[in-house]
C-alpha positions as CSV (number, residue, x, y, z in Angstrom):
1,M,-72.7,-19.9,92.7
2,D,-73.9,-23.5,92.7
3,R,-71.3,-25.9,94.0
4,I,-70.5,-29.5,93.5
5,L,-69.9,-30.6,97.1
6,P,-67.1,-33.1,97.7
7,V,-67.4,-36.0,100.1
8,I,-64.4,-37.4,101.8
9,G,-64.3,-40.8,103.4
10,I,-67.8,-42.2,103.2
11,L,-67.3,-45.1,105.6
12,V,-70.6,-45.9,107.2
13,G,-74.2,-45.9,106.2
14,V,-76.7,-43.4,107.5
15,Y,-80.4,-42.7,107.5
16,F,-81.9,-45.9,105.9
17,W,-78.7,-47.8,106.8
18,Y,-78.5,-46.7,110.4
19,R,-81.9,-48.1,110.9
20,R,-81.8,-51.3,108.8
21,R,-79.3,-52.8,106.3
22,K,-80.8,-53.9,103.1
23,A,-81.6,-57.5,103.8
24,S,-82.6,-58.8,100.4
25,G,-80.7,-59.5,97.3
26,G,-78.0,-62.0,98.3
27,G,-76.8,-60.8,101.7
28,R,-73.8,-58.7,102.5
29,V,-72.4,-56.5,99.7
30,R,-68.8,-55.3,99.8
31,N,-68.1,-51.6,99.4
32,G,-65.8,-52.4,96.5
33,D,-68.6,-54.2,94.7
34,L,-70.8,-51.2,95.2
35,A,-68.3,-48.8,93.6
36,K,-67.4,-51.2,90.9
37,A,-71.1,-51.8,89.9
38,A,-71.8,-48.0,89.9
39,A,-68.9,-47.3,87.6
40,Q,-69.7,-50.2,85.3
41,L,-73.2,-48.8,84.8
42,G,-72.0,-45.3,84.2
43,F,-73.0,-43.7,87.4
44,L,-71.2,-40.7,88.9
45,P,-68.8,-41.2,91.8
46,A,-70.0,-39.7,95.1
47,E,-67.8,-36.7,95.0
48,Q,-69.4,-35.5,91.8
49,L,-73.0,-35.5,93.1
50,D,-74.7,-32.1,93.4
51,T,-76.5,-31.7,96.7
52,E,-77.9,-28.2,95.9
53,R,-80.0,-29.0,92.9
54,Y,-82.4,-31.8,91.9
55,R,-81.9,-31.3,88.1
56,A,-79.3,-29.8,85.8
57,P,-79.2,-26.0,85.8
58,E,-80.9,-24.1,82.9
59,P,-78.6,-21.5,81.2
60,H,-81.5,-19.0,80.8
61,T,-82.6,-19.3,84.4
62,T,-79.0,-19.0,85.6
63,A,-78.6,-15.8,83.5
64,V,-81.8,-14.3,85.0
65,L,-80.7,-15.0,88.5
66,D,-77.3,-13.5,87.9
67,A,-79.0,-10.4,86.5
68,V,-81.2,-9.9,89.6
69,R,-78.3,-10.4,91.9
70,A,-76.7,-7.5,90.0
71,G,-79.8,-5.4,90.7
72,N,-81.5,-5.7,87.4
73,W,-85.0,-6.4,88.6
74,Q,-86.5,-5.8,85.1
75,V,-85.0,-9.1,83.9
76,G,-86.6,-10.9,86.8
77,A,-89.9,-9.2,86.1
78,Q,-89.8,-10.3,82.5
79,Y,-88.8,-13.8,83.4
80,L,-91.8,-14.2,85.6
81,A,-94.1,-12.6,83.0
82,E,-92.9,-14.9,80.3
83,A,-94.5,-17.9,82.2
84,G,-97.8,-16.5,81.1
85,R,-100.8,-18.6,82.2
86,D,-98.7,-21.7,82.7
87,W,-99.4,-21.6,86.5
88,Q,-97.0,-24.4,87.3
89,E,-94.2,-22.6,85.5
90,R,-95.1,-19.3,87.1
91,D,-95.0,-20.9,90.5
92,R,-91.6,-22.3,89.8
93,R,-90.2,-19.0,88.5
94,S,-91.6,-17.0,91.4
95,S,-90.1,-19.5,93.8
96,L,-86.6,-19.1,92.3
97,L,-86.9,-15.3,92.4
98,A,-88.1,-15.4,96.0
99,Q,-85.1,-17.5,97.0
100,E,-82.8,-14.9,95.6
101,A,-84.7,-12.1,97.5
102,V,-84.1,-13.9,100.8
103,K,-80.4,-13.4,100.2
104,D,-80.7,-9.8,99.0
105,D,-84.0,-8.1,98.4
106,S,-82.7,-4.7,97.2
107,W,-83.7,-5.5,93.6
108,L,-87.2,-6.6,94.7
109,L,-87.6,-3.4,96.7
110,A,-86.7,-1.4,93.6
111,W,-89.2,-3.4,91.6
112,R,-92.0,-2.9,94.1
113,T,-91.2,0.8,94.4
114,A,-91.3,1.3,90.6
115,Y,-94.6,-0.8,90.3
116,P,-96.3,-1.0,93.6
117,Q,-99.4,-2.7,92.0
118,D,-97.5,-5.3,90.0
119,P,-99.0,-8.7,90.8
120,G,-95.7,-10.4,90.1
121,A,-93.7,-8.3,92.5
122,A,-96.3,-8.8,95.2
123,L,-96.2,-12.6,94.6
124,V,-92.4,-12.7,94.9
125,H,-92.4,-10.5,98.0
126,A,-95.0,-12.7,99.8
127,E,-93.1,-15.9,98.9
128,S,-89.7,-14.4,99.9
129,L,-91.0,-13.6,103.4
130,I,-92.3,-17.2,103.8
131,D,-88.9,-18.5,102.6
132,L,-87.2,-16.2,105.0
133,A,-89.3,-17.4,107.9
134,W,-88.5,-21.0,107.2
135,E,-84.8,-20.2,106.9
136,I,-84.9,-18.5,110.4
137,R,-86.7,-21.6,111.8
138,G,-84.2,-24.1,110.3
139,S,-84.9,-27.6,109.3
140,A,-84.4,-29.3,112.6
141,Q,-87.2,-31.0,114.6
142,A,-89.1,-28.8,117.0
143,K,-87.2,-30.2,120.0
144,H,-83.9,-29.0,118.4
145,T,-85.2,-25.5,117.5
146,T,-84.5,-22.6,119.9
147,Q,-87.2,-20.2,121.3
148,E,-85.4,-17.4,119.5
149,Q,-85.8,-19.2,116.2
150,F,-89.4,-19.9,116.8
151,A,-90.0,-16.2,117.7
152,G,-88.4,-15.0,114.6
153,F,-90.2,-17.6,112.5
154,H,-93.6,-16.5,113.7
155,R,-92.8,-12.8,113.5
156,V,-91.9,-13.1,109.8
157,L,-94.8,-15.4,109.1
158,D,-97.2,-12.7,110.4
159,Q,-95.7,-10.3,108.0
160,A,-96.0,-12.9,105.2
161,R,-99.7,-13.4,105.9
162,E,-100.3,-9.7,105.2
163,A,-98.2,-9.9,102.1
164,C,-100.1,-12.9,100.9
165,A,-103.4,-11.1,101.3
166,Q,-102.1,-8.2,99.2
167,A,-100.8,-10.5,96.5
168,Q,-104.1,-12.4,96.5
169,A,-106.1,-9.2,96.0
170,M,-104.2,-8.7,92.7
171,A,-104.3,-12.3,91.7
172,G,-107.3,-12.5,89.4
173,D,-107.3,-16.1,88.2
174,D,-103.7,-16.8,89.1
175,P,-103.5,-19.5,91.8
176,C,-99.9,-18.8,92.8
177,P,-100.6,-16.2,95.6
178,F,-102.8,-18.8,97.2
179,I,-100.3,-21.6,96.7
180,V,-97.6,-19.7,98.5
181,E,-99.8,-19.4,101.6
182,L,-99.9,-23.1,102.1
183,P,-96.6,-23.3,104.0
184,L,-97.9,-20.3,106.0
185,A,-100.9,-22.4,106.9
186,M,-98.6,-25.1,108.3
187,G,-96.4,-22.7,110.2
188,L,-99.1,-20.7,111.8
189,G,-101.4,-23.7,112.3
190,Y,-104.4,-22.6,110.3
191,P,-107.6,-24.4,111.3
192,R,-108.8,-26.9,108.7
193,A,-111.7,-24.7,107.7
194,A,-109.3,-21.8,106.9
195,F,-107.0,-24.1,105.1
196,E,-109.8,-25.4,103.0
197,E,-110.8,-21.9,102.0
198,I,-107.3,-21.4,100.6
199,W,-107.3,-24.8,98.9
200,N,-110.7,-24.1,97.2
201,E,-109.2,-20.9,95.7
202,I,-106.3,-22.9,94.3
203,V,-108.2,-25.8,92.8
204,K,-110.9,-23.6,91.2
205,R,-108.0,-21.9,89.3
206,D,-105.8,-25.0,88.7
207,P,-107.2,-28.3,89.9
208,Y,-104.1,-30.3,88.9
209,H,-101.2,-28.2,90.1
210,L,-98.6,-30.7,91.4
211,A,-96.6,-28.3,93.6
212,A,-99.8,-27.1,95.3
213,H,-100.9,-30.7,96.0
214,T,-97.4,-31.5,97.3
215,A,-97.5,-28.6,99.7
216,A,-101.1,-29.4,100.8
217,L,-100.1,-32.9,101.5
218,Q,-97.6,-31.6,104.1
219,Y,-100.4,-29.8,105.9
220,W,-102.3,-33.0,106.2
221,C,-99.3,-35.0,107.5
222,A,-99.2,-36.0,111.2
223,K,-96.1,-33.9,111.7
224,W,-98.1,-30.8,110.9
225,R,-101.8,-30.4,111.1
226,G,-103.3,-33.7,110.2
227,S,-102.6,-37.4,110.6
228,H,-101.2,-40.3,108.5
229,E,-104.7,-41.3,107.6
230,L,-105.7,-37.9,106.4
231,A,-102.5,-37.5,104.4
232,E,-102.9,-40.8,102.7
233,S,-106.6,-40.1,102.0
234,F,-105.7,-36.7,100.5
235,A,-103.0,-38.2,98.3
236,R,-105.2,-41.1,97.0
237,T,-108.0,-38.7,96.2
238,A,-105.7,-36.4,94.3
239,A,-104.0,-39.2,92.4
240,A,-107.4,-40.6,91.4
241,K,-108.5,-37.4,89.8
242,G,-105.3,-37.0,87.7
243,T,-104.6,-38.4,84.3
244,P,-101.3,-39.9,83.1
245,G,-98.8,-37.1,82.6
246,Q,-100.1,-34.8,85.4
247,L,-97.9,-36.6,87.9
248,L,-100.4,-36.5,90.7
249,S,-99.9,-40.2,91.2
250,V,-96.6,-39.4,93.0
251,L,-98.6,-38.0,96.0
252,P,-99.4,-41.4,97.6
253,L,-95.7,-42.2,97.4
254,Y,-94.8,-39.1,99.3
255,A,-97.5,-40.0,101.9
256,Y,-96.2,-43.5,102.3
257,F,-92.7,-42.1,102.7
258,E,-93.8,-39.6,105.4
259,Y,-95.4,-42.5,107.3
260,E,-92.2,-44.5,107.0
261,I,-89.9,-41.8,108.3
262,A,-92.2,-41.1,111.2
263,H,-91.8,-44.7,112.5
264,D,-88.2,-45.5,113.4
265,D,-89.0,-49.2,114.1
266,L,-90.6,-49.8,110.8
267,D,-89.1,-52.5,108.6
268,E,-88.7,-50.8,105.2
269,D,-88.2,-54.1,103.4
270,E,-91.6,-55.3,104.5
271,Y,-93.4,-51.9,104.5
272,Y,-92.7,-50.9,100.9
273,K,-93.6,-54.3,99.6
274,R,-97.2,-53.9,100.7
275,P,-99.5,-54.5,97.7
276,E,-101.0,-51.0,97.9
277,I,-97.6,-49.4,97.8
278,V,-96.4,-51.6,94.9
279,A,-99.6,-50.7,93.0
280,A,-99.0,-47.0,93.7
281,V,-95.4,-47.2,92.4
282,D,-96.8,-48.9,89.3
283,A,-99.2,-46.1,88.7
284,A,-96.5,-43.5,89.2
285,L,-94.3,-45.3,86.6
286,V,-97.1,-45.0,84.0
287,D,-97.6,-41.4,85.0
288,V,-94.0,-40.4,84.7
289,A,-93.6,-42.2,81.4
290,A,-96.6,-40.3,80.0
291,A,-95.2,-37.0,81.2
292,A,-91.8,-37.7,79.7
293,A,-93.4,-38.7,76.4
294,A,-95.3,-35.4,76.3
295,N,-92.3,-33.2,77.4
296,P,-88.9,-34.8,78.1
297,D,-87.8,-31.5,79.6
298,D,-90.7,-31.3,82.1
299,W,-88.9,-29.9,85.2
300,R,-91.3,-31.8,87.5
301,I,-90.2,-35.2,86.3
302,P,-86.8,-35.6,88.1
303,G,-88.4,-35.3,91.6
304,V,-90.9,-38.0,90.7
305,R,-88.1,-40.3,89.4
306,H,-86.1,-39.9,92.6
307,I,-88.9,-41.1,94.9
308,L,-89.6,-43.9,92.5
309,A,-86.0,-45.0,92.5
310,S,-86.0,-45.2,96.2
311,L,-89.2,-47.2,96.5
312,L,-88.3,-49.5,93.7
313,F,-85.0,-50.2,95.5
314,W,-86.9,-51.1,98.7
315,Q,-89.3,-53.3,96.6
316,D,-86.3,-55.2,95.2
317,R,-87.2,-54.1,91.7
318,Y,-83.6,-53.3,90.9
319,E,-83.8,-53.1,87.1
320,A,-86.6,-50.5,87.3
321,A,-84.7,-48.7,90.1
322,V,-81.5,-48.5,88.0
323,E,-83.5,-47.1,85.1
324,Q,-84.8,-44.3,87.3
325,F,-81.4,-43.6,88.9
326,R,-79.8,-43.5,85.4
327,L,-82.2,-40.7,84.4
328,V,-81.6,-38.5,87.4
329,D,-78.0,-39.3,88.4
330,G,-75.9,-36.3,89.4
331,Y,-78.4,-34.0,91.1
332,I,-80.0,-35.2,94.4
333,D,-81.4,-32.3,96.4
334,T,-84.9,-33.7,96.6
335,E,-87.0,-36.3,98.6
336,P,-86.1,-38.8,99.9
337,W,-82.4,-38.0,100.0
338,S,-82.9,-34.4,101.3
339,Y,-84.5,-35.8,104.4
340,A,-81.3,-37.7,105.3
341,G,-79.5,-34.9,107.0
342,D,-76.4,-32.9,105.9
343,R,-74.8,-33.2,102.5
344,D,-72.7,-36.2,103.4
345,D,-75.8,-38.0,104.7
346,M,-77.7,-37.1,101.6
347,I,-75.0,-38.5,99.3
348,E,-74.6,-41.6,101.4
349,S,-78.3,-42.5,101.4
350,Y,-78.5,-41.9,97.6
351,V,-75.3,-43.8,96.8
352,R,-76.1,-46.8,98.9
353,A,-79.5,-47.2,97.3
354,R,-78.2,-46.6,93.8
355,D,-75.1,-48.7,94.0
356,Y,-76.8,-51.6,95.8
357,S,-79.4,-51.7,93.0
358,A,-76.6,-51.6,90.5
359,V,-74.9,-54.6,92.2
360,Q,-78.1,-56.6,92.1
361,V,-78.7,-55.8,88.4
362,L,-75.2,-56.9,87.4
363,K,-75.4,-60.0,89.5
364,A,-78.6,-60.9,87.7
365,R,-76.8,-60.4,84.4
366,G,-73.9,-62.5,85.6
367,G,-71.6,-59.5,85.7
368,I,-70.4,-59.7,89.3
């Protein structure tokens, strides 16, 4: 069951705030002013923030996952099939089912036994193995990961590679079995030519798939198989081919964020105010507004709003930051907050950025 995780005694800043206090906007801000401003603008207190989801739960999806946990694989199969040819939705649903299979795959085994040639079952199986491998590895940096973890990680990834090939053989024009291989390419260190082969299979089936592009960007990052220059180039190229509402303009923001967190001595107050980053944020604001106008319930939107809120905060664009925070407040399990560390660190990094922005907005309005 999803939990609202309490936070007791948030006394010091972490992540952004360990490295550099926010220097702009009138100097030191008292903790009491932060809490007061947040409450005045209707934001939730820290102890009510959900660190296990990035958006409000959907009753239908919750019911489906409850059913598969109880062994009813048919409900899961139907749930996946109902996505039809909406490849972004199919990818999302298969990911949710795969995450459940990592915890207990008995229902998935029953599904695969009943229908061994079912493309949906093959897709979920492949993705669940990849998820399992990453769970074995953990989220720590390589220097903090044990040899036993690495051995288990690579052993399961080898199994996942075979499962991906089986799912891809059944794929037809479905890009999802190729998309799920992207984290495998990172973990096993596919050469760039091999990665490009997978990528070509994806984009010829769905050239604007946001989750696919987000996963591919990770491959091109310096921390995996590329460089900061390659990551930013990939992100800019992808953003340029998208149209408002497709949300591909968020990719440069992720690339800039990856560069920032890789450089501990970087001054965020200066870095995020670079003209090209300000322009990228402006483009993403137009993009997310178009997506929200087309479908206010688009599940992709909250993640974009979170990274926008963070960058707007660093750019001292507090009114715009508060607008984004207001639209996502309550659920914070996404970038950039999920990079901060444990749940207390996530909440602290989110609350500090949100509440500091709130203080500056109220100061500008004469309210504090």
